[in-house]
C-alpha positions in Angstrom: 13.7 82.9 -8.3 17.1 82.3 -7.0 17.7 80.6 -3.6 17.5 83.7 -1.2 20.4 82.1 1.0 22.7 81.8 -2.1 25.9 84.2 -1.6 27.2 86.1 -4.3 30.9 85.7 -4.9 33.4 88.2 -5.9 34.0 88.2 -9.4 37.4 89.0 -10.8 35.3 92.1 -12.7 34.7 93.6 -9.3 37.9 93.2 -7.7 39.4 95.0 -10.9 36.8 97.7 -10.5 38.1 98.4 -7.2 41.7 98.9 -8.6 40.3 101.8 -10.9 38.2 103.2 -8.8 37.8 105.6 -6.0 35.7 105.2 -2.6 33.0 107.2 -4.4 32.6 105.3 -7.5 34.4 107.5 -10.0 37.2 106.3 -12.0 40.7 107.4 -10.3 43.6 108.2 -12.3 45.9 108.2 -9.2 45.4 104.6 -8.5 45.7 103.3 -12.4 48.8 105.7 -12.6 50.6 104.4 -9.4 49.7 100.4 -10.3 51.0 101.7 -13.8 53.8 102.8 -12.4 54.6 100.1 -9.8 54.4 97.3 -12.3 57.0 99.1 -14.8 59.0 99.6 -11.9 58.8 95.6 -10.9 59.5 95.0 -14.6 62.6 96.7 -14.8 63.9 95.5 -11.3 63.3 91.9 -13.1 64.2 92.6 -16.7 67.5 94.4 -15.3 68.2 93.1 -11.9 72.4 92.9 -12.1 72.7 96.2 -13.4 70.3 98.1 -11.0 72.2 96.1 -8.4 75.5 97.3 -9.2 74.4 101.0 -9.4 72.4 102.3 -5.9 71.4 105.2 -7.9 69.5 103.3 -9.9 68.1 101.0 -7.4 67.1 103.9 -5.3 65.2 105.3 -8.0 62.9 102.0 -8.7 62.4 101.4 -5.0 61.1 105.3 -4.8 58.7 104.6 -7.7 57.5 102.0 -6.3 56.8 103.1 -3.2 56.5 107.0 -3.2 53.6 107.5 -5.1 51.3 106.9 -2.1 53.2 108.6 0.3 53.2 112.0 -2.3 49.5 111.3 -2.5 48.9 111.6 1.0 51.3 114.2 1.7 49.5 116.4 -0.9 46.1 115.3 0.9 47.3 116.5 4.4 49.1 119.3 3.0 45.8 121.0 0.9 43.8 120.8 3.8 42.2 117.1 4.3 40.4 116.0 1.2 38.8 112.5 0.9 37.8 112.4 4.6 40.8 112.7 6.2 41.0 114.8 9.3 42.2 118.3 9.1 44.7 119.7 11.2 
């Protein structure tokens, strides 16, 4: 048998599973959509940086797209009564 003192190293697959799964282990659409949106906004910011930096409204939209998804999720959770283990106030 294998050595009991041998520790399992966290693999890339487990890290990727944590990215798309909620704490209860089910698939989390909100996490996937948040990360996809952030990647898309980052790509647009890099690809069209000159144009975006010239127009402050475009920069604001890109930055909001990168930061707001998690904030909106937390606000909705608070508004709906503290789902996912959050305290109800």
